[in-house]
C-alpha positions in Angstrom: 5.4 4.8 23.9 8.4 4.8 21.5 7.6 1.4 19.9 4.6 -1.0 19.8 4.7 -4.4 18.3 1.5 -6.2 17.3 1.5 -9.7 15.8 -1.1 -10.5 13.1 -2.3 -13.3 15.3 -3.1 -10.7 18.0 -4.6 -8.3 15.5 -6.8 -11.0 13.8 -7.8 -12.8 16.9 -11.4 -11.5 16.7 -11.7 -11.8 12.9 -10.6 -9.8 10.0 -13.4 -7.2 10.2 -12.4 -6.3 13.8 -8.8 -6.0 12.6 -9.9 -3.6 9.9 -12.0 -1.6 12.3 -9.2 -1.3 14.8 -7.0 0.8 12.5 -9.8 3.0 11.0 -9.4 5.8 13.6 -5.9 6.5 12.4 -7.0 6.9 8.8 -9.9 9.2 9.9 -7.6 11.4 12.0 -4.5 11.6 9.7 -3.9 14.7 7.7 -0.9 13.6 5.7 -0.2 9.9 5.1 2.9 8.8 3.1 3.1 5.1 2.2 5.9 3.2 0.6 5.1 -0.3 -0.8 7.4 -2.9 -2.2 5.0 -5.9 -2.3 1.3 -5.1 -2.5 -1.1 -2.4 -3.7 -2.1 -0.2 -0.7 -5.4 -1.0 0.9 -6.7 2.5 0.4 -6.2 2.1 -3.4 -7.5 -1.5 -3.7 -10.5 -2.5 -5.7 -13.1 -4.6 -3.9 -12.1 -7.7 -5.9 -8.4 -7.2 -5.1 -9.2 -6.7 -1.4 -11.3 -9.8 -1.3 -8.4 -11.9 -2.8 -5.9 -10.3 -0.4 -7.9 -10.8 2.7 -8.8 -14.4 1.8 -5.1 -15.0 1.5 -4.5 -13.4 4.9 -7.1 -15.6 6.5 -5.3 -18.7 5.2 -1.8 -17.5 6.0 -2.6 -16.3 9.5 -4.9 -19.2 10.2 -7.9 -17.0 11.2 -10.7 -19.2 12.3 -13.5 -16.6 11.8 -14.7 -16.5 8.2 -15.7 -12.8 7.9 -13.7 -11.9 4.8 -16.8 -10.3 3.1 -17.5 -8.1 6.2 -13.8 -7.1 6.3 -13.8 -6.2 2.6 -16.9 -4.0 3.2 -15.2 -2.2 6.1 -12.0 -1.5 4.0 -14.1 -0.3 1.1 -16.0 2.1 3.4 -12.7 3.4 4.9 -11.6 4.5 1.4 -14.0 7.5 1.7 -11.2 9.3 3.5 -9.4 9.7 0.1 -12.0 12.2 -1.0 -12.0 14.5 2.1 -10.7 18.0 1.6 -7.7 19.0 3.7 -6.2 15.5 3.7 -3.2 14.3 1.6 -2.4 10.7 0.6 1.0 10.1 -1.0 1.9 6.6 -2.2 5.2 5.4 -3.7 5.3 1.9 -5.1 8.0 -0.2 -6.6 7.1 -1.1 -10.2 7.3 -4.8 -9.3 4.1 -4.3 -7.3 2.3 -3.7 -10.5 3.6 -7.0 -12.0 3.1 -9.4 -9.2 0.4 -11.9 -10.2 -1.1 -12.6 -6.8 -4.7 -12.4 -8.0 -6.6 -13.6 -11.0 -5.8 -11.8 -14.3 -9.1 -10.0 -14.5 -8.8 -8.8 -10.9 -5.2 -7.7 -11.6 -6.3 -5.7 -14.7 -9.1 -4.1 -12.9 -6.8 -3.0 -10.1 -4.4 -1.4 -12.6 -7.2 0.5 -14.2 -8.4 1.7 -10.8 -4.9 3.1 -10.0 -5.1 5.1 -13.2 -8.3 6.6 -12.0 -7.4 7.4 -8.4 -4.1 9.0 -9.3 -6.1 11.8 -10.9 -7.9 12.7 -7.6 -6.7 16.0 -6.1 -6.0 14.5 -2.7 -4.0 11.5 -4.0 -0.5 11.3 -5.3 0.8 8.0 -6.8 4.5 7.6 -7.6 6.0 4.5 -9.3 9.7 3.6 -8.9 10.6 2.2 -12.3 12.6 -1.1 -12.4 15.0 0.9 -14.6 15.6 3.6 -12.1 19.3 4.4 -11.4 19.4 3.6 -7.6 23.1 4.3 -7.2 23.6 8.0 -6.3 26.6 9.8 -4.8 28.4 6.5 -4.2 25.4 5.0 -2.3 22.7 2.6 -3.4 19.1 3.2 -2.7 17.7 -0.2 -1.8 14.0 -1.3 -1.5 12.7 -1.4 2.0 9.9 -3.0 4.0 6.5 -1.5 3.4 6.1 1.5 5.8 3.6 4.3 6.4 4.5 7.8 7.9 1.5 9.4 9.6 1.6 13.2 10.0 5.4 13.0 10.4 4.9 11.7 14.0 4.4 7.9 13.7 5.6 5.2 11.4 4.0 1.8 10.9 6.1 -0.9 9.4 4.6 -4.1 8.0 6.6 -7.3 8.5 5.8 -11.0 8.0 4.5 -11.8 11.4 3.1 -8.4 12.5 3.6 -4.7 12.4 5.7 -2.2 14.3 4.5 1.3 15.3 7.4 3.7 15.9 7.0 7.1 17.6 10.5 7.9 18.8 11.6 11.0 17.0 15.1 9.8 16.0 13.6 6.6 14.4 10.8 8.5 12.7 13.5 10.7 11.2 15.3 7.6 9.9 12.1 6.7 8.0 11.7 10.3 6.8 15.2 10.1 5.2 14.3 6.7 3.7 11.2 8.2 2.3 13.1 11.1 0.7 15.6 8.6 -0.9 12.9 6.4 -2.3 10.3 9.0 -3.4 13.1 10.8 -5.2 13.4 7.8 -7.5 9.7 7.7 -8.4 7.9 8.8 -11.6 4.7 10.8 -11.1 1.9 12.1 -13.3 1.9 11.0 -16.9 5.2 9.1 -16.6 3.8 7.0 -13.7 0.6 6.5 -15.7 2.6 5.3 -18.7 4.3 2.6 -16.5 0.9 1.4 -15.3 -0.5 1.3 -18.9 2.6 -0.7 -20.0 2.0 -3.3 -17.4 -1.7 -3.4 -18.2 -0.9 -3.8 -21.9 1.5 -6.7 -21.2 -1.1 -8.3 -19.0 -3.8 -8.0 -21.7 -1.4 -9.3 -24.4 -0.5 -12.4 -22.3 -4.3 -13.1 -21.9 -4.7 -13.0 -25.7 -1.7 -15.2 -26.3 -3.0 -17.7 -23.7 
C-alpha cells in the first residue's frame, strides 16, 4: 500500500495505551529512524513527566473517553528501551522553537531539557537542533519548516498532522521526504553547539523562574 491514513479518533478508540502499543512493533523492528520535529519533543526522548502532560493533553484534544493516561505513559517509557540497543540508530532534528514552547509546567520543561542533554551523549542517539538564527536561504531557495515526519529505514515515512497521521511507502514520495530531511538536517547544530543551545534555553527558563 503506497499510503495509509489513520485518524487519531481511530487510533485512540480503544484508549491511549492501546494506541501506544499499536506502534511499538515499528520501533522494535526499525534499524535507522530519522525524525524531524517542529512542534514537540519526540516521544522516544521524553521524560515521564513530559509524556504524562502530553498524553493528558491528547486525551482532552481528541476527546478520548477511556482514562488510561498512566498506563499509556508506562508503555511509552518502556518503549524507550530501544534507544540503548546495539545496531540501531536514532537521529533526531528539532527546530529550536521546540525547546522554547511552554506547553508543560516549568519544572517539567526544565527536566525535559536536562534529559535531552543526557540522551544526546548516548552512542545510538544523535540530536540536532536547527537554531532560530540559521540562514535558511541557500542557492536562491528558502528551507522552510515542515510537518513533523519520521523516516523508517529509508522505506516508510510517517507524517503527523492535526487530525491523524499519514504513512507513505511509495518510493517517489519517500524520496521527497529524504530530500526534505537533507535540507533540514543540513541546517542543524550537533554535538557541543547543539548542547549549548539547549543550555541557553534552560538558563533562560531558570532565570525567568527566579524573576517570577
